[in-house]
N, C-alpha and C positions, 0 to 999 in steps of 0.2 A: 462416441456419443457427442453430438454437437450441442453447443450451448446457445440459448436464445437471446443473449445479452449484447450482441454486437462487439464482443471482445474475443479476438481469436487467440488461440494458443501460440505462443512464441515458438519459433524453430531456430535451427542453426543459422538461417539467413538474417536473424535479428540480433545475433550476438554482438556484432560490432556497434550497431546503433545503441543497443541497451547498455553496453559497456561505457558509453559516453553519457547516457541519460541517467542511469541509476545513481551514480554519485551525486548528481544534481538533486535528485529526489531525496536521497539519504542525508544530504547536507542540512536539510530542514527538519529532519526527524531523528537525529542521532547526536549524542553529546561526546562520543569517543572520536578520536581522529580516524579518518577513513583510510583503509588500505586498498589501493588500486588493484593489487594482485589478488587479494581475497575477494574483492567485488567481481573481478574478471572470472574467477573460479565459480563464484555463486551464480553469476549470469549464465555461464556455460551450463552449469548443473540444471538450472531452471529451464533454459531453452531446449536442452537435450532431454529433459524429463528423466534425469538420473536420480535414483534413490527416492522416488516419490515427489520430487520437486517439479514445479510447474510455474510458468510465467504466462501472463496474458497481456495482450497489447491492443490498443485502439489506434488504428492507423490514421495518420493525418495526410496532408498534401505532399506530393512529390517524394514519396518514400519515407517521409518523417514518421516518427511515432509520437502521437500526441499524449498518450497516457499508458501506464503500465503498472502491473502488480506482479510480485514474485513471492512464491510460497515454498517452504521446505519443511521436511520432517526434521525434528530436533530431538536429541536424546535428553531426557530429564536427568538432572543430577540426583534426584531423590525418588524417582519412580521408574518402574520397568516399562511403563507405557510411554511411547513417543507422543509428541504433540506437533501440530503444524504451526510454524511461525511465519507470519506475513512479514517478510524481510524488507519489502519496499512496496509502496503504493502511492502513486501520485501522477501529476501532470508535468509535461515539459514546460519550461518557462515560456516558450512561444505559444503553447496552447492556452495558457492563462490570459494572454492578451486578446480578449475577445473584441472583434469589430462591433461597432454600434448596432448593426443589423442583427447580430447574434445576441447581444446583450438585451435587446428589446423583444426578442422572440423566445419566450419561455419553452416553446416546443422544439426549438433547434437542438439537434443531438449534442452539440458541443456544450450545451448548458448542463448536461447530465453525465459527464464523464465519471465523476466520483461515484455516483449511484451505480453506474454500469460496472465499475471495478468491484464494488462491494457485492453486487449481484453475481458477478463472475466467481468471486470467492465463495459465496454461498453455494453456487452450483457445483464448484469443484469439491467443496466440503461434503456436500450430500453424496457425491459419487465416492469419495474416499470412505465415508462412514459405511456406505453400502458394501464396498469392497472389503472393508475390515470386519464387518458384522458386529460392530460395537461403537459406542460414542467415542469421538476423537475431539480433543480440545483444539480449537484454532485460536491462536493468540495474536493480538494486534498490540504492539507496544508503541507508545507515544513518548519519546524522549526528546525534549527540545528546550532551548534557552528562552525562546520567545514565541509569541502567538499560540500559547498553550490553550487558551480558552477557545478560539475558533477551531483548532484541531480537535480538541475534545468534543466540541459541539458536533463536528462532522462525524466523528466516530460514534458518538452516542446516538446519533440519528439512525445508525445502521447496525450496530452490534451492542449487546448489553455490556456495561462496565462490570468487570469482575475483580477489580483490585486497583492498586496504584503503586507507583515507584517513588521511593525517597532515597536520597543519596548524599554522600560526602565526597569531596575530592574532584568533582567535575569542574572544569575550568570555564569561567565565563560569568556574566551577570545574568542571573535568573530573574525572570518576571513571574511572580506567582499567578496562579489561575484566578481569574476574576469570576465571581458568581454570575452566571449568565442571567439569572432572574433579576439580580440587582442592577445589572446593566440595562435590561429591558425596562425596569421600573423607573430608572433615572432618565430614560429617553423620552 
């Protein structure tokens, strides 16, 4: 089944490029130190679609990958039902640097990479639920030390918020989320 969102399923030929890109994406959305070896295994699992894992990519110029998403089934510590974890979702640093002609063109495909990744996730989720014959939770975690407000804004435009994380012991200076409505009112 082909998806209509311009995001192709990653394959074994994408493993090397994604093994370099995924840590860059995760560095902005994870507070734990990253493990290169675990990320490599995760990328391989998603690209080879093992155990229900899948990755999607948006191709850029000259064989680069501009954006990617990776999703895996996860065992719950408190339930017998597995859920889907979106383990990475983001753009390459180069894809974020939009030329002026792209910035000024709201219809340019590069302006909508985030939406396309979320649409791909919805498409994959619908297929998984059909195959399972029951509802399946897809969970998007946002763990970050900074830029929490814009990240939560992006996620809340595409998926409903179903909770929050709070924690002790994470290293770094954390900037609390700013109420988006208050920011808009002050502007």
